[in-house]
Each structure stands twice: as C-alpha cells, then as structure tokens.
N, C-alpha and C positions, 0 to 999 in steps of 0.2 A: 504494500500500500504506500502511496506517496506520503511525504511528511518527514520530519526529523525523527530518528530513532537513536536513543542513547544506549550506550553500553559501557563497560568498564574501560574500554580502550578509546572511546571518543564518540563521535556522532556521525551517523550516516544520513545524508540529506538526499531525498528523492523527490523529483518534481516532474509531473507529466506535461509534455509539450510536444505533441507528435508532428507539428508542422514547422518547428524551429530548426534552424541550421546549427545553432550553438546556444548553450546556456552557461552562465557563470554563477557560481555561488559567491556572494559578496559578504565578507565578514567585516564588522565594524568594531574598532576598539573603543576605549573610554573617551578618546578624543575625536571620535567619529572618522578616524582615518580608515580608508577602505582597502581591503585586500581581495582581489578577484581571483577566483580559482575555477578553471574550466571543469565542466561536468561531462560525463561520458553517457552516451545514449545506447539503449538496447533496441531491439527490433520493434518494440511496441511503442516507442516514443517516450519511455520513462528515462529520465536523466538522473545520474547518481554521482556522488562524490563522498568519500570518507575523509573525515577530519580527525586525525589522531590528537588526543589531548583535549579536544573540545568537550564541553559539558553544559549543564544548566547555567543560564545566564548569557550564553553566547548570543550575540545580536547579529542578525543577518538579513539579507534580501536576495533577490534573484534578478539577473538581467538576461534578456533573451534577444537573439538576433534571428533574422529570417526575412521573408518577403513582407513588404509593406504595401497593402492594398485594402484599405478599410471597406471598399465596396464588396470585397470578397471575404470579409471578416478576418483580415490579416493585419494586425497592428504591431508587428515586431519592431522594436526600437530599443537598442541597447542603452540609450540615454535615460530610459524610464526604469527606475528601480521598482521592482514588483514585490508585493507581499506574497509569500508562499500560501496558497489557499488552505493548506493544512497546518499552518502555524497556529500554535495554541495560545500565544500571548504576543502582545505588541508593547513597545516601550513608551508610547505616547498616543494620544488620540489623533485621528485624521483631521486635517484642516484643508479646505479646498483652496487651490491656487490655480489660476489659468494655465500656468506652465504644465500642470499635470495633464492637460488636455491638448497641448500643442502638437501639431503634426510632426512627424519624424524630421529631425534636422533643424527644428525651429525653436524648441523650448529649452534646450540645454539640459544639463544633468538634474534629475529630480531627487537625487538622494537626500539633499538637505531638507526637502519638503516632506519626505515620506517617513512614517513610522517604520521601525525595524521589527522584524519578527524576533521573538526571544525563545530560545530553547528552555523548556522547563522540565524539572525532574518529574517523572511520572508519579502521580499520587497513588497511594494504595487504593485499589478499587473498593468502593463502598459495598456493604452487604445489601444486595438488592432485595427490597421488601415489596410486598404488594402495594399498589397505590393507596395512599392514605385517604384520598378523596373518593367519594362514591357519588354517582349521578343522583340528582335530587337535592344536593346540598347547595351552598352558596359559594360562588366564585367571586373573588374580590379583585377587580382589575386595577392595576396601579403602574405608574411609571416611577422607577426607583428614585430618580433625581427630584422630580417635582413633588413627590409624596412627602419628603421630610425636609426640604430646603428651608422651610419656615417653621419647623416644629421646635418650640422653645425648650422642650425637655431633652432633645438630642444634642450631644456635644457638637459645638460648631464645626469641628474638623471632620465629623462623621456625617453631617447632614448631606442629603442627596446621594448617598451611597447604598449599595445593597446591604452592607453590614448593619445599617441603621434599622433595617426591618427586624433584626434580632433584639433590638432594645426592649427592655421589659415594658415600657410605656406603649410601644407599638403592639407588642404581643397581647397586652391587656385589652387594647382597643379591638383588635381582631377577635379575641375570644368573646368579648361582649357582643359582637355582631354574629357570633357563631359561624365564623368563616370556615368553610370546608377546605378551601385552597386559595392562595393568592395566585393571580395570574400576572406574571411580570411582563410588561411590555418589553420590546426587544432589548436584550442585554449584550448582543454581539456588537463588535466595533463597527461604527457607522461614519458616514461623511455627510457634510451639508450639501444640499442641492446647489448647483452653481449660481442660481439667481439670488441666494440668500445673503452671502457676505456683502455684496454692494448695498444691500438694504439694511445692513447692520443687524441681521437676524441669524439665528442658528436653529438647526433641526433639534427639536426638543423631545421627539418621540422615539427616534431610533429606527424608523422603518426605511432605512436606506443603507443596508449593510454592505461592508466590504469583505468581512470575514465571517465564516460560519462556525468558527471554533473560538477565536480570540474574543475575550470580553472587552467592552469599551472601558478604558482606564478612568474615564470621568465618573462612572458609576460603580466600578469595581477596581479601585486602586490596589486592592489586595489580590487581584487576579482570581484564578480559579478557586483557590483556597477560601477566598472571601465568600463566594457563592456557595461552596460546599458547606462551610460552617454555618451560614445563614439557613440553608435548607435543613441542616441538622437541628438548629435551634427551633425552627418552625415545626418540624416534625415532633420534637419533644413536647410542644404545646398542642399537638393534635391537629396541626394545620399542614395541608399539602402544598406543593409548589408546582405550578404549570408555567412553562416558558413559552412565550409568544415568538414563533420562528418565522422568518421571512425568506422562503426559498423560491418565491416567484420571480424575483429580480435581484439585481445587486446595484450598488452605488455608482457603477461606471456609466450608467445612464444611456443616452442615445448615441448617434453616430459622432456627435461632437463632445461626448463626455470624456472624463479623465481615464487614463490608462493606469490602473492601480494593481491589478492582480490577474483575474481570469482573462480579461480582454487582451493583456499582453502576452499570455502564455498559451491559451487554447480557446480562443473565442468561437471557433467553429463548433466545438463540442459544447460550449457553455450556453450559447444564446440561440434562440429560435430566429430563423430568417425566412423571408418570403422568397418567391421564385426569382426576384431581381437582386437578391442578396441583402436587402434592407432588413434591419432589425425589426422584429415584430414587437409591438407595444400593446400587449393585452393587459398591462398593469397600470398604464398611465404614468409610468416613471421613465420610459425611454427604452427599456429592454425587457425581455422575458426569458427566464432560465429554461433551457431545454431539459425538462425533467424526464424525457424519454431516452436521453442519451446515456449509455452505460456509465460514462465517466461522471456525469452529474448525479446519477442515481447513487453511485458509490460514495461520492462526496457527501450527499445529503444523509444517507444512511449512517455513514461514519460519524457525521456531526451529531446525529440523534443518539447514537450509541455512546459517544463521548460524554454527553451530558448525563446520561443515565448512569454509566459506570463510574464517572468521576465525581458526580455531585448527588446522585440519588433522587433526581427530580421525579415527580409523579406522572407527568404527562406534558403534552404540548398543544398549543393552539396554533393553527396554521393560517397565516395571512393570505388572503386571496387564494384559497385552497383549490379551486378548480384548475389552477395552473399545474398542480401536482398530478392531475389525472387527465390532462388534455391530450388526446391522440389526434392524428391527422384528420379524422372524421368527426371530432368533437370529444366532449368529456365522457369518460367511462369510469364508473366506480371500481371496475376491475383492472384499471390501467396498471402497468408493471410496477411503478413506484408504490402506489397505494397497496397493491397486493404484497409487495416485498415488506412493507412496513407492518402489515397485519401478520405476516408469517415469521418475522424476525423474532428469534428467541428472547432478545432483550427488550423488544419494543411491543410485542403482541399484547401484553397486559397493561400497557400504559394508557392513561386517559388521552384520547385523541379528539380534538375539537376543530371543526372546519369553519372558517368564514366562507360560506358556500357561494361566493360570487366574485367575479372580476369583470373588467369591461370588455373582454374579448367576445367573439361570436359564440353564442350559447353559453355565456359566462354565468348566468343565474341558475344555480343548481340546488337551491334549497330543498331539502328532503331526499336527495338522491344519493347521498354518500353511503347509506346503509349501515348495518351493524358492523362494528361497535361504536361508530363515530357519533359524537355529539355535534350539533350544528347551531351556530348563531342563527336566531330566528328574527329576522327583520320584519316579518309580517306581524309577529307579536308586538314588536316595538311600535309599528305604525298604527295598528288597530287600537292599542291601549291609549296612545296619544290622541287619536281621533275621538275616541269615546269621551275622554276627559276634556277635550277641547270643546265638545258639544256638537260634533258632527251628527247629522241624523242617520238613522238606520244602522247603528253600530252595536246594538245590544247583543244580537246573535254572534257577531264577530268577537265581542268581549267574552261571551260564554265559551266559545270554542277555544279561545286562548287560555282562559282560566282552567279548562279541563285538559290541556296538554296538546292542543293543536292536532287533532286527529286527521284533519284534512291534509296535513303535511307529513305526519309521521304515523299514519294509521296502518302501515304494513305489518306491524308487530303488536304485541300486547303492551309494550312500554314505549313511552315517548322518548325521543332523542333530542328534544328541544333544549336550547339554552335561551331562556327568556331574559330579555333585557329591555329597558326603556331608554337608557342612555349609555353610551360607551365613550371611549376616548375621542372618536372622530365625529362629534356632533355637539348639540347643546347639552349642557348639564341639566339635571332635573330641575334645579332652581330656575335656570334660564328658559326652560320650556314654558314656564308660567309667567315669564317676565319680558319676553321678546317675541313679537310676532314675525320678526325678520332677522336674518343674520347681520352681524356687525363685525366684519372681519377687516376693517380698514387698517388695523395695525399690521396686517400681513403684507401690505405693499402691493396688492393686486387689484386695487380699486373695488374691493368687496365683491369680486367675481368668483372667488374660490369658495369651496365648501358647498354643502347641500343647499339648494335653493328652496326646496319644499320640506319643511321640518315638522309640519302639523303642530306648530306651537302657537301660543297666545300670550297676551301681555296683561290681561286683567285691567285694561283701560289706559295704561300709560306704558310707553316703550321704555324699558330700562329702569334705572333706579327711581325710587319714589319715596317721598316723605309722608305720603298719605297712609295713616294707620290702617284704614279699611283695605286699601290695595295690598299692603304688606300682609295683612291677615288673610286675604284671599289667596295670595301666592303661597303662604305657608300651608294653608288648608289644601291647596292643590298638590303641593309636593308630598304632603302626608298621604293623600289619596293615591298618588302614583306609587309611593313606597308600599302602601298597603296592598295594592294590586299585585305588585311584583312578589311580595312575600306570601301571598295567598294563591299563587299560580302553580299548577302542576308541572313537574319537571325540574331540571336544573335551573337555577336563577343566577344572574350575574349583576353585580353592583359595581359601579366605577367609584374608585376612592374619592371620598369627599361628598358624594351625593347623599350620604346618610346624614350630613349636617349642613346641607344647603349651600355648597360651594357655588361660586359664580365665575364665569370667564368673561363677564361684561358683554354677553351676546356673541362672543367669538365662537363659531361652531367648527373651526378648523385650526386649532391652536398649535399645529405641528411645528410652527416656527417661533413660538413664544416661550423661550427658555427664560422666563421672568415671572413677575407676580401675576400675570394673566393666567398662567397654567399652574403655578405653585400653589399648593393647598394652604389656605389661611386657617391654621389651627386655632389661633387666639380669637379669631372673629367668628368661629363657627356657631351655628344656630343650635343652642342646647336643647330647645324644645323639639326640633325635628330629630336631633340625635337621640333623644330619649325615646321618641316614637319608634325610631329604627331599632333601637336596642330591644324594645318591648316586642316588636314584630318578630325580630330574630329569635328571641327566646320562645315565643309562641310557636313559630314554625318548627324550631328544633325539637319541641316537645310534642308535636302532633304528627303522627304518621299520615294522617289524612292530608295535611298540607305539604309534606316533604316527600311524598311518594312519587314514583315515576310511571305507575300503571295508568294507561289512558283511561279516563273516566267516561263511562257511558251512562245511559239512563238507568241501568241496573245499579249503578253506584251512587248517583245523585238524582235529585228531583229539582225541577226548576219551577219556582212559584212566583206569583206576583206579590206585591207588598201586602196584600190582604190574605195571603196564604193559599190562594187558588192556583192550580196548575196553569202554567202559561200555555195559551192556545197558539195555533198557527197564525191566527190573526194578530195576537200579541207580538209574536216574533217579527211579523211583517210590518208592524206599526212603526214608522220611522221616528215617531215622537217618543216612543217608550224608552225610558232610561232608568228603570228600577227593576230589581229582581232579587229573589232569595235563591241562593244555591245551597240546598240542604243535602248533606251526605247521609245516605241511608244507613241506619243502624249504628251511627256513631254519635249522634247528638251535635255534630259540627255543622254550622251554618254560616254562610256569608250573606250579609245584607248590603246590597249595592244601591246607593242612591246617587244617581248622576244628575239629578235636578239641583237647582240652586236652593230651593226651599227644603226645609226639613220635612220628615214624614214619619208617621207611626207605622212600623212594620208589624204585622200580626200573622201568627201561624200556630196551630195546635192549641188555641185558647190562650196563648201568651202574646205579649207585645213588647216592643222596644222602640224608643224614639231615636231615629237616625238623622243627624244633621245633613244639610245639603252638601253635595259633592264629597261623599264620604263612603268608605267601606268599613263595616263593623264585622268582626269575626266573633262568633258566639259558640260557646261549648254548652250544649244541653239546655238552652234557653228558648228555643223556638221549635 
C-alpha cells in the first residue's frame, strides 16, 4: 500500500503515480533546507525509496515530473511540492496562495507555501468495540473550532480544538442532552477556496479537504493522539463519535485550482472527467472524486480503516454521498465502493450515514441507500418547517414525519431516517423564526449564496427585535421545533447551539465565517430554551415509544382530533386543520399538537388538557 512505512532501520516511502516520468522524495530539515532523492518505479506505477535512519518526525513532500496537459488531466510540475495522499500528519495548516495554482513554469517553487507531511510513529491499535451509538438516539453535530472558541470554562489555549470536547464542562452538557454520539464536522486538513482570502475570509467548516488521513492542525494541534484521547474520553461518558468525511471532492478545485496532492500525482485516477477531458463538477466545488477507480477506492477504504483502528470512532457521515455510488449509468446502492464498505471486516458494523444528495444528474437519492445506512432526511426538515410556518395542508405530512417517514423508508420494519430541522448548512433554529430571508452579505457574494427557499418566518420583524411579544413568539416557536424533533420516530440530529437559541444573524451559509457569526455564544445562551431541550432529552431517553426506530402504523398509534374523535379522510384533507392527538396504543403516551396561534383544550378518554398555541405537549397516561 502507498504511504510511509516505518521500521527499525528507517522509513520506506511509496507513492502511486502511474503517468509520471520521475518522482522525488523531498526531505526537509529544521531549517527547511530540502534534500531531493529520486524514487524508483515498479511496473504498476508505484514509486519507492528507502531512507535509512529516518523515523517519526521526518518532514517530507513529493515532486513529480511528466507531461503537462491539464486538458488531459496531466498536471506534472516539479516546481509544485505535493502532499503524499497517505501522509498521516502535516506540520502546519494549508493556506491558499495563487502560486499554488500557477501553470507549469510560471509560479516558481511552492515548497515555502506548502505544509510538509510528517512521519508519525504508529499508534497501538485500539481495541475495536461495537459502536456505542444505536439508531434512534440523538446525534449532536458540531464543528470543533466554532463549538468552544467562546466557551468561558475552556482554557484559552484549548479553545477551538478537538481536545476541548473532552473537558468535563462539555461532557456534562452533552450528557444533559442525552447525546448518543457527537458528529464532528470535517477534521481532515483543508484549504480555503481561492475566492476567500481576497475577501478577508476563511473556510470555517472544513468541507474542502486536501488530505484524507492528516488532521487539520488548527483543530487538532495534538494530531492523531488528540482525536484518539478525545474519543476515549467521550466513550467513557457513554457518548459515541461519528466523523463527517468528504470523499466526493478535494480542495484542488476546478481546472484553475491549486496543485497540492492528487492533481499533481495521479489526476486521471483521482477525478471524474467528461468525454472532452473536462473535470466533472457534481459537487459544486470544481471537481468530483472518481470513487469507481480502484486507486481511489483503496485510498478511501484505507482512510476509513485508519480512523477506526487508530482512534476507535463509531461511524461516519458521508458528505454528498451519492458520489460514492455513482456509476456511468447513475447511482447504484450496490456500487463497488459502497459494497466494499459494507463487506469490510473493520467497517461493516460501523454507523454509516449518507447525505443522500449532490447536484449531479440523478443526485437526489433519499431513501435509496438501503440497509444498514442511515440517511439525512431533508423532507422531514422541510415539512416540519412548513407546518410551523403555517403553510396549509401540512398536517398529514407532519404525521408521516412524526411516525418515521414510511413513504421514504417503508421497505423494512425500521426507519433509517435521520430527522433534523436545522444543520450546519442553513438557518439555525432560532433564525428560522427570526428571518424570512437569508442575510449572507458578510460572505462577499452579494447575498446570492446559500439556500434561497428556507421555509422560514420572522414573526413580524426581520432580524433582531426589542419587542417582548416578538421575542416571546420566537422563543415559543423554537420550543415547538425542538419538541417536534425530540418526539419524532427514528434517529434525530441536533446542531450544536440550537438547544439554546444560537443565532448566525440570518446567515444561512456561514462556511466562510470563522468568527463570532458561527462561534457559539455560550455566555449569551437562552437558558429557558436550554432547559426545555434538557427536559425533552430526558423524556425521550426514558421513553421507548419516543426513541424507537420501528415504523409506526395504525396498529401502533391512533390519530385523533382535539376532541378525541378519530381523524377522518376529510380531516386529513382539510388544508386548514392544524391540530391532532397522536396516541400510542397500549402505552399511555400521547402527543398533542396545536399548530394554531390560539390555545385549545384537548380532550380524549374523558380527560382534558389545555395546550397553548403553537405548541406540542407530550403526555404519559393523561389522555
């Protein structure tokens, strides 16, 4: 397999580049002086060199020579220092510079601009345990940097890092939410998109990776050991860890992008191209990884195994996951890479979550990944938002989402849905009820970026308001959205800070806001909303009816109007109806949903309860 391999005698470096005419291993000393050593090629295009006496801490890069014809996916340029795709660590973060994208012969030597790969000592493999997270639990999505950058209880030097997640204050917060697993937004080393530096902006999310092994030093200054120790601490608290992986593209972008790693070594294997040789852009980022090519399948599988064996993570969420299964004739759930992942002895039992859409042809694949995949459910997101916004004829859709989305996942007995109302790439829960329109002016794209239709509302005033009535209405709406999420069948996902009313000032695409717009404001959090979330979490954790994954049918629940009468077909078809009782048979559990502004007395089985407007009330044995 490619990559550095340490032994008692030194390090063997192996790099795949089948179209190159020559590769050099470039070693860098403490003063950044470079020593170039030619590598030898075998018949399969794997280049090798043995360095006696080398060991952990060795800093290195690769240079490659060969034909230069970008129209044919040939970017060989010995002036470009390249990161070994299998390097497990880098010495500093990536920073975009136009010279990294300069044509051959025009940009000069990029070694001063490039992070160097670092040889690390192999960690003793962790004892692989069954995943700690079980479907039906709560996934807590967070970006390691923004999550603790402003947390007053985290030591200043630790804020914004993965290790901060192991702090007792953070673990206590997660446990009060009954978090089943944290989902870490990308931790692999990434680079800014080229339009950001001139705007004074930086990529804040990490969805632009250069390496599939090395962690980004900005969030993991302690390297792989930092992630491993944090996983262990979370596991000790009963909390699993899921990594968000971006295998659909890399940070080398389009035809004019930088040459950093795969592009300069083996672009023909790495990237999908059309009949004219142009890079296919099914991701909206400039390139699409060819997940059907054996070299890329091997790289992706090795990356996944690396994180399981070296850190013990419980699973993975896959960004734009149709890219992993796109064949020449479209998406197939049985595509080679997806099949290999399910059959791999180290990966078969891991939690696998698909974001089941990308922008390519046939890219919307919600419900098609099959067992054992979980899938982000944007239909849930939109239907719940539309119901609480007040759109007509949404009661039936809400009922379907509460019961597990059988219209999407009805092929088996259990739902595979991941229910969410807000995620990293959209409005926060608070902003859903505060902004009818996106406000992304700070992103420098004239407010054209981000989703245009968010099914959001503002309760009368766009943005911040000093009116107590408006603020009370927004707080009420956030509570209703949280209640809906925690009362829904299947796995649920909450984005960090939504449990206490975080705002991004109407920015629904904060990927470039590595600042207070995306950093969580822990001191200013809404304690009332937070208490509501804690109570919902405790209720869900203690109720098999709420936290199960079995798809609910009419044999499991009965649907009643607010007077306790069964809902008729006319009721379901009434576009103005916004109230119902969802009563679980034989359990005493009932949900009372009041989507109207006015309060209402709900009655059933000779009992009654007053439910305020725009509220869900969960009852045990009272109706």
